C-alpha positions as CSV (number, residue, x, y, z in Angstrom):
1,M,-148.4,78.1,-6.7
2,R,-149.3,80.3,-3.7
3,V,-152.7,81.9,-3.6
4,V,-153.5,84.5,-0.9
5,R,-157.1,85.6,-0.3
6,Q,-158.2,88.5,1.8
7,R,-160.6,86.4,3.8
8,R,-161.0,82.6,4.0
9,P,-164.6,81.5,4.4
10,T,-165.3,79.8,7.8
11,T,-169.1,79.8,8.0
12,K,-171.5,77.7,6.0
13,H,-172.8,80.8,4.2
14,G,-169.3,82.1,3.5
15,V,-168.3,78.8,2.0
16,A,-171.4,78.7,-0.2
17,T,-170.7,82.3,-1.4
18,F,-167.1,81.5,-2.1
19,E,-168.1,78.4,-4.2
20,R,-170.7,80.4,-6.1
21,L,-168.0,83.0,-7.0
22,L,-165.7,80.2,-8.2
23,Q,-168.4,78.6,-10.3
24,A,-169.5,82.0,-11.7
25,G,-165.8,82.9,-12.4
26,T,-165.3,79.6,-14.2
27,A,-168.3,80.2,-16.5
28,I,-167.5,83.9,-17.3
29,L,-163.8,83.5,-17.7
30,A,-164.3,80.5,-20.1
31,Q,-167.0,82.3,-22.0
32,R,-165.5,85.8,-22.2
33,G,-161.8,85.1,-22.0
34,L,-159.4,86.4,-19.4
35,R,-159.1,89.8,-20.9
36,R,-162.7,90.6,-21.5
37,A,-164.3,89.1,-18.4
38,S,-165.1,91.6,-15.6
39,V,-165.7,91.3,-11.9
40,A,-169.2,92.8,-12.4
41,E,-170.1,90.0,-14.8
42,I,-168.9,87.4,-12.4
43,C,-170.9,88.9,-9.5
44,R,-174.0,89.0,-11.6
45,R,-173.6,85.4,-12.5
46,G,-172.9,84.4,-8.9
47,R,-175.8,86.6,-7.6
48,V,-173.7,88.5,-5.2
49,A,-172.9,92.2,-4.7
50,N,-169.7,93.6,-6.2
51,G,-168.4,94.4,-2.8
52,T,-168.9,90.9,-1.7
53,F,-166.4,89.7,-4.3
54,Y,-163.6,91.7,-2.7
55,Q,-164.2,90.1,0.7
56,Y,-162.9,86.9,-0.9
57,F,-160.6,88.0,-3.7
58,R,-158.5,91.1,-4.1
59,N,-159.0,91.1,-7.9
60,K,-160.0,89.0,-10.8
61,D,-156.5,87.7,-11.1
62,E,-156.6,86.2,-7.6
63,L,-159.8,84.3,-8.5
64,L,-158.1,83.0,-11.6
65,L,-155.1,81.8,-9.6
66,T,-157.5,80.0,-7.1
67,L,-159.2,78.2,-10.0
68,L,-155.8,77.2,-11.5
69,A,-154.6,76.0,-8.1
70,Q,-157.6,73.7,-7.8
71,L,-157.0,72.3,-11.3
72,S,-153.3,71.8,-10.5
73,Q,-154.2,69.7,-7.4
74,T,-157.2,67.8,-8.8
75,L,-155.9,66.6,-12.3
76,P,-152.7,64.9,-11.1
77,R,-154.6,63.3,-8.2
78,Q,-157.2,61.9,-10.6
79,I,-154.5,60.5,-12.8
80,A,-152.7,58.9,-9.9
81,Q,-155.9,57.4,-8.6
82,S,-156.4,55.7,-12.0
83,L,-153.2,53.6,-11.7
84,A,-153.4,49.9,-10.7
85,P,-150.0,49.2,-9.1
86,E,-149.8,45.6,-10.3
87,A,-151.0,46.2,-13.9
88,P,-148.7,45.9,-16.9
89,V,-147.0,49.2,-17.9
90,V,-149.1,49.7,-21.1
91,E,-152.3,49.2,-19.1
92,R,-151.1,51.7,-16.4
93,L,-150.3,54.2,-19.0
94,L,-153.5,53.7,-20.9
95,N,-155.5,54.2,-17.7
96,A,-153.5,57.4,-16.9
97,L,-154.1,58.8,-20.4
98,R,-157.8,58.0,-20.2
99,A,-158.1,59.7,-16.8
100,H,-156.2,62.7,-18.1
101,F,-158.5,62.9,-21.2
102,E,-161.7,62.4,-19.2
103,F,-160.8,65.1,-16.7
104,I,-160.5,67.6,-19.6
105,A,-163.8,66.4,-21.0
106,S,-165.6,66.8,-17.7
107,H,-163.9,70.2,-16.8
108,Q,-164.0,71.9,-20.2
109,Q,-164.6,75.4,-18.9
110,L,-161.8,75.2,-16.4
111,Y,-159.4,73.7,-18.9
112,R,-160.1,76.3,-21.4
113,I,-159.2,79.0,-18.8
114,F,-156.1,77.0,-18.0
115,R,-154.9,76.9,-21.6
116,E,-155.5,80.6,-22.0
117,A,-153.6,81.4,-18.8
118,E,-150.4,80.2,-20.4
119,F,-149.8,83.8,-21.5
120,T,-150.5,85.5,-18.2
121,H,-149.2,82.9,-15.7
122,T,-146.6,80.9,-17.6
123,E,-145.4,79.0,-14.5
124,V,-148.8,77.5,-13.9
125,P,-149.0,75.3,-17.0
126,K,-145.3,74.5,-16.8
127,A,-145.7,73.2,-13.2
128,L,-148.9,71.2,-14.0
129,Y,-147.4,69.6,-17.1
130,Q,-144.3,68.7,-15.1
131,Q,-146.5,67.0,-12.5
132,I,-148.3,65.0,-15.1
133,A,-145.1,64.1,-16.9
134,K,-143.6,63.0,-13.6
135,L,-146.5,60.5,-13.1
136,Y,-145.9,59.1,-16.6
137,H,-142.2,59.0,-16.0
138,E,-142.6,57.0,-12.8
139,I,-144.5,54.3,-14.7
140,L,-142.0,54.3,-17.6
141,S,-139.1,53.9,-15.1
142,K,-140.4,50.4,-14.3
143,H,-140.1,49.6,-18.0
144,G,-136.3,50.1,-17.9
145,R,-136.3,53.4,-19.8
146,S,-133.3,55.7,-19.0
147,R,-134.0,58.9,-17.2
148,A,-133.6,61.0,-20.4
149,A,-135.6,58.7,-22.6
150,G,-138.3,58.3,-19.9
151,E,-138.8,62.1,-19.5
152,A,-139.0,62.5,-23.3
153,I,-141.6,59.8,-23.7
154,A,-143.5,61.2,-20.7
155,Y,-143.9,64.6,-22.3
156,A,-144.8,62.8,-25.6
157,L,-147.7,61.2,-23.7
158,V,-148.8,64.5,-22.3
159,G,-148.9,65.8,-25.9
160,V,-150.9,62.8,-27.1
161,T,-153.6,63.4,-24.6
162,E,-153.8,67.1,-24.9
163,F,-154.1,67.2,-28.6
164,L,-156.6,64.3,-28.7
165,A,-158.6,66.4,-26.3
166,L,-158.3,69.5,-28.4
167,H,-159.6,67.6,-31.4
168,L,-162.3,65.4,-29.8
169,V,-163.4,67.6,-26.8
170,F,-163.1,71.2,-27.9
171,W,-163.1,71.3,-31.7
172,H,-165.0,68.3,-32.9
173,P,-166.9,66.9,-29.9
174,Q,-168.1,63.4,-30.9
175,P,-168.2,59.8,-29.7
176,C,-165.0,58.1,-30.8
177,P,-165.3,54.3,-30.0
178,Q,-162.0,53.6,-31.8
179,L,-160.0,56.1,-29.6
180,W,-158.6,53.9,-26.9
181,P,-158.0,50.8,-29.1
182,V,-155.9,53.1,-31.4
183,V,-154.0,54.6,-28.4
184,R,-153.4,51.1,-26.9
185,E,-152.0,49.9,-30.2
186,F,-149.8,53.0,-30.4
187,L,-148.5,52.5,-26.9
188,T,-147.8,48.8,-27.5
189,H,-146.4,48.7,-31.0
190,G,-145.9,52.3,-32.3
191,I,-146.7,53.2,-35.9
192,S,-144.0,51.2,-37.8
193,G,-145.6,48.7,-40.2
194,P,-144.4,45.3,-41.6
195,A,-142.4,46.7,-44.5
196,P,-138.6,46.3,-44.2
197,A,-137.1,48.7,-41.8
198,P,-135.7,52.0,-43.2
199,P,-132.0,52.7,-43.1
200,S,-130.2,53.5,-39.9
201,R,-129.9,57.1,-38.7
202,E,-126.4,57.4,-40.2
203,A,-127.6,56.1,-43.6
204,A,-130.8,58.2,-43.4
205,R,-128.7,61.4,-43.1
206,T,-127.3,60.8,-46.5
207,L,-130.8,60.6,-47.9
208,I,-132.2,63.8,-46.3
209,T,-132.1,66.8,-48.5
210,P,-130.8,69.8,-46.4
211,P,-133.9,71.8,-45.4
212,Q,-134.4,74.8,-47.6
213,R,-135.2,78.0,-45.8
214,A,-138.9,78.6,-45.5
215,P,-140.2,81.6,-47.5
216,Q,-140.2,84.8,-45.5
217,A,-142.4,87.8,-45.9
218,Q,-141.2,90.0,-48.8
219,A,-139.7,93.4,-48.4
220,S,-142.9,95.0,-49.6
221,T,-145.1,97.3,-47.5
222,R,-147.3,94.4,-46.7
223,G,-144.3,92.2,-45.8
224,R,-142.8,94.9,-43.6
225,L,-146.2,95.2,-41.8
226,L,-146.3,91.4,-41.2
227,L,-142.7,91.3,-39.9
228,A,-143.5,94.2,-37.5
229,A,-146.7,92.5,-36.4
230,E,-144.8,89.3,-35.6
231,R,-142.4,91.3,-33.3
232,A,-145.3,93.2,-31.7
233,F,-147.6,90.2,-31.1
234,G,-144.8,87.9,-30.2
235,Q,-143.3,90.3,-27.6
236,H,-146.4,91.8,-26.1
237,G,-149.3,89.5,-27.0
238,F,-152.4,90.3,-29.1
239,Y,-154.2,92.5,-26.7
240,E,-151.3,94.7,-25.6
241,A,-149.8,95.2,-29.1
242,Q,-151.0,98.3,-30.9
243,I,-151.4,99.2,-34.6
244,A,-149.5,102.4,-33.9
245,E,-146.5,100.3,-32.8
246,I,-146.8,98.0,-35.9
247,V,-146.8,100.9,-38.4
248,R,-144.0,102.7,-36.6
249,A,-141.8,99.6,-36.7
250,A,-142.7,99.0,-40.4
251,G,-141.9,102.6,-41.3
252,V,-145.3,103.4,-42.9
253,A,-148.1,105.9,-42.2
254,H,-151.0,104.9,-40.0
255,G,-153.4,105.1,-42.9
256,T,-151.3,102.8,-45.1
257,F,-152.0,100.0,-42.7
258,Y,-155.7,100.0,-43.7
259,K,-154.8,99.6,-47.4
260,Y,-153.7,96.1,-46.5
261,F,-155.5,95.0,-43.4
262,T,-158.9,96.0,-42.1
263,S,-158.1,95.6,-38.4
264,K,-155.6,94.3,-35.8
265,E,-157.5,91.0,-35.8
266,A,-157.1,90.8,-39.6
267,I,-153.3,91.2,-39.6
268,F,-153.0,88.8,-36.7
269,A,-155.0,86.1,-38.6
270,E,-152.9,86.8,-41.7
271,L,-149.7,86.4,-39.7
272,V,-150.9,83.0,-38.4
273,R,-151.5,81.9,-41.9
274,E,-148.0,83.2,-42.9
275,I,-146.4,81.2,-40.0
276,N,-148.4,78.1,-41.0
277,A,-147.2,78.4,-44.6
278,Q,-143.6,78.9,-43.6
279,L,-143.7,75.9,-41.3
280,R,-145.3,73.6,-43.9
281,A,-142.7,74.7,-46.5
282,H,-139.9,74.0,-44.0
283,L,-141.3,70.6,-43.3
284,R,-141.8,69.7,-47.0
285,A,-138.2,70.7,-47.7
286,S,-136.9,68.6,-44.8
287,I,-138.6,65.3,-46.0
288,Y,-138.0,65.8,-49.7
289,G,-136.7,62.7,-51.4
290,L,-137.4,60.4,-48.5
291,G,-139.2,57.3,-49.8
292,D,-140.1,55.8,-46.4
293,R,-142.6,57.6,-44.1
294,R,-140.6,56.4,-41.0
295,L,-137.6,58.4,-42.2
296,A,-139.9,61.3,-43.0
297,E,-141.3,61.3,-39.5
298,R,-137.8,61.7,-38.0
299,A,-136.8,64.4,-40.4
300,G,-140.0,66.2,-39.9
301,F,-139.7,66.1,-36.1
302,R,-136.2,67.5,-36.4
303,A,-137.4,70.3,-38.7
304,F,-140.3,71.1,-36.5
305,V,-138.3,71.6,-33.3
306,D,-135.6,73.5,-35.2
307,F,-138.3,75.8,-36.6
308,I,-139.6,76.6,-33.1
309,R,-136.0,77.4,-32.0
310,E,-135.5,79.7,-35.0
311,H,-138.9,81.4,-34.6
312,P,-139.4,81.8,-30.9
313,L,-142.0,84.5,-31.3
314,A,-144.1,82.4,-33.6
315,Y,-144.9,79.9,-30.8
316,R,-146.6,82.4,-28.6
317,I,-148.5,83.9,-31.5
318,V,-149.9,80.5,-32.6
319,R,-150.8,79.5,-29.1
320,E,-152.5,82.8,-28.3
321,A,-154.3,82.5,-31.7
322,E,-156.6,79.9,-30.1
323,F,-158.1,82.6,-28.0
324,V,-158.4,85.5,-30.5
325,G,-161.5,85.9,-32.6
326,S,-164.8,84.1,-32.3
327,P,-165.0,80.4,-31.7
328,P,-165.1,78.1,-33.5
329,T,-163.2,79.9,-36.3
330,T,-160.2,81.2,-34.3
331,P,-156.9,81.5,-36.2
332,G,-155.3,79.0,-33.8
333,R,-157.8,76.3,-34.5
334,W,-157.4,76.9,-38.3
335,Y,-153.6,76.6,-37.8
336,Y,-153.6,73.2,-36.1
337,E,-156.3,71.8,-38.3
338,R,-154.4,72.9,-41.4
339,L,-151.3,71.0,-40.2
340,A,-153.5,68.0,-39.3
341,Q,-154.9,67.9,-42.8
342,G,-151.4,67.6,-44.3
343,Y,-150.6,64.7,-42.0
344,Q,-153.9,63.0,-42.8
345,A,-153.1,63.2,-46.5
346,A,-149.7,61.6,-46.2
347,L,-150.4,58.7,-43.8
348,P,-152.8,56.5,-45.7
349,A,-150.3,56.0,-48.6
350,A,-147.7,54.9,-46.1
351,M,-150.2,52.5,-44.5
352,A,-151.0,51.1,-47.9
353,V,-147.4,49.9,-48.5
354,G,-146.8,48.7,-45.0
355,Q,-144.5,51.5,-43.8
356,I,-147.1,52.6,-41.2
357,R,-149.5,50.4,-39.3
358,S,-153.1,50.7,-40.3
359,A,-154.9,53.1,-38.0
360,D,-157.3,56.0,-37.9
361,S,-155.2,58.6,-39.7
362,E,-157.0,61.5,-38.1
363,L,-156.4,60.3,-34.6
364,L,-152.8,59.5,-35.5
365,A,-152.2,62.9,-36.9
366,Y,-153.3,64.7,-33.7
367,M,-151.2,62.3,-31.6
368,L,-148.1,62.9,-33.6
369,M,-148.7,66.7,-33.6
370,G,-149.1,66.6,-29.9
371,I,-145.9,64.8,-29.4
372,G,-143.9,67.3,-31.5
373,H,-145.6,70.2,-29.7
374,F,-144.8,69.1,-26.2
375,I,-141.2,68.0,-27.0
376,G,-140.7,71.5,-28.5
377,L,-142.4,73.1,-25.5
378,R,-140.4,71.3,-22.9
379,W,-136.9,71.6,-24.4
380,V,-137.0,74.5,-26.8
381,V,-139.6,77.0,-25.4
382,W,-139.0,76.4,-21.7
383,K,-135.3,75.6,-21.7
384,G,-134.1,77.3,-24.8
385,Q,-132.2,74.2,-25.7
386,T,-131.6,72.2,-28.9
387,V,-133.2,68.8,-29.0
388,S,-130.3,66.4,-29.2
389,D,-130.1,63.5,-31.6
390,D,-130.1,61.1,-28.6
391,L,-133.3,62.6,-27.3
392,L,-134.9,62.6,-30.7
393,D,-133.9,59.0,-31.2
394,A,-135.6,58.1,-27.9
395,V,-138.8,59.8,-29.0
396,M,-138.7,58.3,-32.5
397,D,-138.1,54.8,-31.1
398,F,-141.2,55.2,-29.0
399,I,-143.2,56.6,-31.9
400,L,-142.1,53.8,-34.3
401,H,-142.1,50.8,-31.9
402,G,-144.1,51.7,-28.8
403,L,-143.2,50.0,-25.6
């Protein structure tokens, strides 16, 4: 990522001013969000004149890119420095995941900016996640994993760390002494318990009820408004989409909108709930009749990545939903926590009968969600591909049996 500034600081005073602007920019962008933050607010926070800002940055976007460039250099370096070359593979991976997690915990403002920037600078998160996955992949290559399997597991590990950080750093900050023992056990042995192994993939296919289509919005006025909103928000983003565009696409009068929704924020939140309901219905249908949780995990992963492929606009909407509304009650947080609750409800029963190893079901839910999210992100969202059975098998082998 190339960043060009109008003037690079060379004096001690200039460097100090530059750093103050970066620190102020980090605080304001994290607090206000990329859309609402202003140069004037950043300058007030940094105790500099507005004109001084433009001696260092052409605009707010250039300051943002500078911050993202720093993160993209610092995080991979911190992970690489955590690695002990002679340590066993599991220990090296555990150290890398811990360094990744601790970086997020100690740079919360900067990481919040980075996650929101996914929508304005899509290449930045893509490049950073690729760097991190490459580090994990290099460790896995010493474990005899094939190139394709190693890459899939590497992105799974990125997902594990990112979603644990969402849960334990941003949404429910709390000490979690069991975190790294649970992660170590997962890396080493996976989640499969002592109960007899489920059928092979070929046999499993005969058990899986073909997924039923998730319920869609009805052809009512409300349903047409939601479908139009999905197109508008998915194509343009929340802040650029307009109510006038939504009502025009839905074929209703402007005033009709307010009979169903009080604001653009209200229809956006309702749309997130609708997407959540559709996904959960799709997942329930995909695992119906499967008596073993290990079979259900594979069927559920397949259904999840297929849902992303069939609903490409939904991914952007859900991700942006983390940054719409007032924390801590954003629609995005509700969306992921609702999915996690479903996972947490199902796992203990499988643990009780030995299908799944005993573990903290809350941590395990976020780890599994993170894996699904990043596999879908890497192959479906970025590449527009279908996740092959072979790739899914590699991921499931890692989830069930670890390394």
